[in-house]
VEXFIGU-449608 format. One record per residue (C-alpha): y, z, x; chain. Coordinates in pm, 1 decimal. Each point is the difference from the previous one (the first is absolute). Layout:
BEGIN
north:Y | up:Z | east:X | cadena:A .
...
//
This chain:
BEGIN
north:2154.9 | up:4005.4 | east:-2756.3 | cadena:A .
north:-126.9 | up:200.7 | east:277.5 | cadena:A .
north:191.0 | up:328.2 | east:-199.8 | cadena:A .
north:-232.5 | up:-134.4 | east:-309.9 | cadena:A .
north:-339.3 | up:-21.9 | east:165.8 | cadena:A .
north:94.3 | up:362.1 | east:181.8 | cadena:A .
north:66.0 | up:155.4 | east:-332.7 | cadena:A .
north:-236.6 | up:-229.8 | east:-147.3 | cadena:A .
north:-248.9 | up:185.9 | east:225.5 | cadena:A .
north:98.4 | up:344.7 | east:-51.4 | cadena:A .
north:-52.6 | up:-22.6 | east:-365.2 | cadena:A .
north:-359.6 | up:-135.9 | east:66.1 | cadena:A .
north:-47.8 | up:302.6 | east:194.7 | cadena:A .
north:124.8 | up:230.9 | east:-262.6 | cadena:A .
north:-188.2 | up:-167.0 | east:-248.2 | cadena:A .
north:-373.3 | up:-17.5 | east:184.7 | cadena:A .
north:66.4 | up:389.2 | east:27.5 | cadena:A .
north:-10.2 | up:27.0 | east:-309.3 | cadena:A .
north:-268.5 | up:-190.2 | east:-72.6 | cadena:A .
north:-221.3 | up:189.8 | east:203.9 | cadena:A .
north:79.0 | up:292.1 | east:-217.9 | cadena:A .
north:-10.4 | up:-170.0 | east:-326.1 | cadena:A .
north:-311.2 | up:-199.0 | east:120.7 | cadena:A .
north:-172.0 | up:321.5 | east:122.4 | cadena:A .
north:65.0 | up:150.6 | east:-376.2 | cadena:A .
north:-97.7 | up:-266.5 | east:-137.3 | cadena:A .
north:-366.3 | up:-63.0 | east:180.9 | cadena:A .
north:-52.6 | up:363.6 | east:-41.1 | cadena:A .
north:45.8 | up:-45.5 | east:-388.7 | cadena:A .
north:-203.1 | up:-333.6 | east:-2.5 | cadena:A .
north:-180.4 | up:-81.6 | east:334.7 | cadena:A .
north:128.3 | up:-100.6 | east:284.0 | cadena:A .
north:-174.8 | up:-366.2 | east:-123.0 | cadena:A .
north:101.6 | up:-8.0 | east:-314.0 | cadena:A .
north:353.0 | up:55.6 | east:147.1 | cadena:A .
north:0.9 | up:-236.8 | east:232.0 | cadena:A .
north:-91.4 | up:-275.6 | east:-244.2 | cadena:A .
north:256.8 | up:75.6 | east:-269.3 | cadena:A .
north:259.0 | up:56.5 | east:312.9 | cadena:A .
north:-100.4 | up:-345.1 | east:118.6 | cadena:A .
north:32.6 | up:-152.4 | east:-378.8 | cadena:A .
north:349.3 | up:148.9 | east:-58.2 | cadena:A .
north:86.0 | up:-170.2 | east:321.1 | cadena:A .
north:-162.4 | up:-325.4 | east:-59.3 | cadena:A .
north:205.1 | up:42.7 | east:-340.9 | cadena:A .
north:323.5 | up:20.0 | east:129.7 | cadena:A .
north:-57.4 | up:-247.8 | east:330.8 | cadena:A .
north:-136.1 | up:-275.8 | east:-291.3 | cadena:A .
north:355.6 | up:82.6 | east:-220.0 | cadena:A .
north:227.3 | up:-9.7 | east:334.6 | cadena:A .
north:-161.1 | up:-340.5 | east:124.3 | cadena:A .
north:46.1 | up:-103.6 | east:-377.8 | cadena:A .
north:361.7 | up:84.8 | east:-37.3 | cadena:A .
north:106.3 | up:-128.7 | east:379.6 | cadena:A .
north:-231.8 | up:-286.9 | east:47.3 | cadena:A .
north:-22.8 | up:-49.8 | east:-421.3 | cadena:A .
north:-369.7 | up:-147.2 | east:42.5 | cadena:A .
north:-295.8 | up:137.0 | east:186.9 | cadena:A .
north:-13.4 | up:-241.3 | east:224.1 | cadena:A .
north:99.3 | up:228.1 | east:274.2 | cadena:A .
north:-301.7 | up:184.4 | east:-71.3 | cadena:A .
north:-264.2 | up:-278.0 | east:10.2 | cadena:A .
north:179.5 | up:-80.5 | east:365.3 | cadena:A .
north:-147.8 | up:317.9 | east:97.1 | cadena:A .
north:-388.3 | up:-123.2 | east:-18.5 | cadena:A .
north:-2.3 | up:-293.7 | east:233.7 | cadena:A .
north:147.7 | up:195.6 | east:320.1 | cadena:A .
north:-205.7 | up:121.5 | east:265.1 | cadena:A .
north:-196.9 | up:323.3 | east:-131.4 | cadena:A .
north:151.9 | up:241.4 | east:275.1 | cadena:A .
north:305.0 | up:-15.6 | east:-164.5 | cadena:A .
north:-159.9 | up:190.1 | east:-276.8 | cadena:A .
north:-73.6 | up:276.0 | east:199.4 | cadena:A .
north:347.9 | up:132.5 | east:-145.0 | cadena:A .
north:-193.2 | up:50.2 | east:-335.5 | cadena:A .
north:-244.1 | up:144.4 | east:145.3 | cadena:A .
north:201.5 | up:261.3 | east:204.7 | cadena:A .
north:213.5 | up:34.8 | east:-309.8 | cadena:A .
north:-347.9 | up:129.9 | east:-240.1 | cadena:A .
north:-93.1 | up:179.2 | east:369.0 | cadena:A .
north:314.2 | up:243.3 | east:9.3 | cadena:A .
north:39.3 | up:19.9 | east:-386.3 | cadena:A .
north:-385.2 | up:101.0 | east:37.9 | cadena:A .
north:101.4 | up:242.1 | east:280.9 | cadena:A .
north:273.8 | up:174.3 | east:-131.0 | cadena:A .
north:-164.9 | up:79.2 | east:-303.2 | cadena:A .
north:-269.8 | up:157.0 | east:67.9 | cadena:A .
north:171.4 | up:177.1 | east:324.1 | cadena:A .
north:341.0 | up:121.8 | east:-133.8 | cadena:A .
north:-180.2 | up:269.8 | east:-241.6 | cadena:A .
north:-197.8 | up:129.8 | east:315.4 | cadena:A .
north:270.0 | up:11.5 | east:285.0 | cadena:A .
north:340.6 | up:-34.1 | east:-186.8 | cadena:A .
north:208.1 | up:-204.5 | east:29.2 | cadena:A .
north:187.5 | up:58.6 | east:275.6 | cadena:A .
north:-269.7 | up:18.8 | east:206.6 | cadena:A .
north:-168.6 | up:-321.5 | east:-137.5 | cadena:A .
north:403.2 | up:-182.1 | east:64.0 | cadena:A .
north:-57.4 | up:123.2 | east:369.1 | cadena:A .
north:-329.2 | up:-141.3 | east:72.8 | cadena:A .
north:63.3 | up:-313.6 | east:-161.1 | cadena:A .
north:356.9 | up:-60.2 | east:145.3 | cadena:A .
north:-126.3 | up:80.4 | east:365.7 | cadena:A .
north:-324.1 | up:-232.8 | east:-31.6 | cadena:A .
north:224.3 | up:-279.5 | east:-185.0 | cadena:A .
north:214.8 | up:42.4 | east:290.3 | cadena:A .
north:-253.0 | up:-22.2 | east:300.6 | cadena:A .
north:-127.0 | up:-335.9 | east:-187.2 | cadena:A .
north:357.2 | up:-96.4 | east:-12.7 | cadena:A .
north:46.8 | up:52.6 | east:390.1 | cadena:A .
north:-325.7 | up:-233.5 | east:46.0 | cadena:A .
north:79.2 | up:-265.9 | east:-232.5 | cadena:A .
north:367.0 | up:-18.2 | east:169.8 | cadena:A .
north:-176.4 | up:-10.9 | east:360.9 | cadena:A .
north:-208.3 | up:-295.2 | east:-73.6 | cadena:A .
north:166.3 | up:-140.2 | east:-295.3 | cadena:A .
north:-263.5 | up:13.8 | east:-214.4 | cadena:A .
north:-2.4 | up:-173.0 | east:-371.2 | cadena:A .
north:277.3 | up:-238.0 | east:162.3 | cadena:A .
north:267.2 | up:250.4 | east:94.8 | cadena:A .
north:203.8 | up:-37.1 | east:266.1 | cadena:A .
north:-128.4 | up:251.1 | east:315.8 | cadena:A .
north:194.4 | up:288.1 | east:72.7 | cadena:A .
north:-87.4 | up:212.2 | east:320.0 | cadena:A .
north:-96.1 | up:286.7 | east:19.2 | cadena:A .
north:268.4 | up:261.9 | east:118.8 | cadena:A .
north:-37.5 | up:333.3 | east:153.1 | cadena:A .
north:255.2 | up:143.7 | east:-289.2 | cadena:A .
north:-285.4 | up:-181.1 | east:-316.0 | cadena:A .
north:-256.9 | up:154.0 | east:179.7 | cadena:A .
north:206.3 | up:349.4 | east:33.2 | cadena:A .
north:69.2 | up:-49.8 | east:-394.5 | cadena:A .
north:-389.4 | up:-49.3 | east:-56.3 | cadena:A .
north:-113.7 | up:301.4 | east:186.1 | cadena:A .
north:252.8 | up:195.7 | east:-189.6 | cadena:A .
north:-111.8 | up:-78.3 | east:-358.1 | cadena:A .
north:-314.6 | up:26.2 | east:93.5 | cadena:A .
north:40.3 | up:311.0 | east:93.9 | cadena:A .
north:248.7 | up:94.2 | east:-287.2 | cadena:A .
north:-310.5 | up:-147.3 | east:-190.3 | cadena:A .
north:-248.6 | up:271.7 | east:123.3 | cadena:A .
north:230.4 | up:282.6 | east:-31.8 | cadena:A .
north:16.0 | up:-86.1 | east:-364.4 | cadena:A .
north:-380.2 | up:15.4 | east:-11.2 | cadena:A .
north:53.7 | up:403.9 | east:35.0 | cadena:A .
north:119.5 | up:183.9 | east:-321.4 | cadena:A .
north:154.9 | up:331.2 | east:-27.3 | cadena:A .
//
């Protein structure tokens, strides 16, 4: 299962890079906000179709409504990410956008792990993690320089 999870994560990473490039072009053609709205409608339709295929009902969707509102942050974050890459990718390029995004994502992941936020296990901050973030931040900053 760990190998499958790793492969799935790598595929999602590839998909993320493709998404930001495609959404950047889409946003240029129809506007950032309309592209965001359309992409989220497509995501919602796919999500509902998968829910129906797996659970054979919409019960899982109804189970989300009574949950604590802080758990809905995932949806808000997803919309913010799609909006941001749609707006930023044409201006900075796929490489720089991805570099900055990953540096910030990993830095926040260390904070989440360190304090066990959102119910995750606490994982200490070690010097290799700090060094990794520093190297990623340096690499992300270097991507801002164009030839």
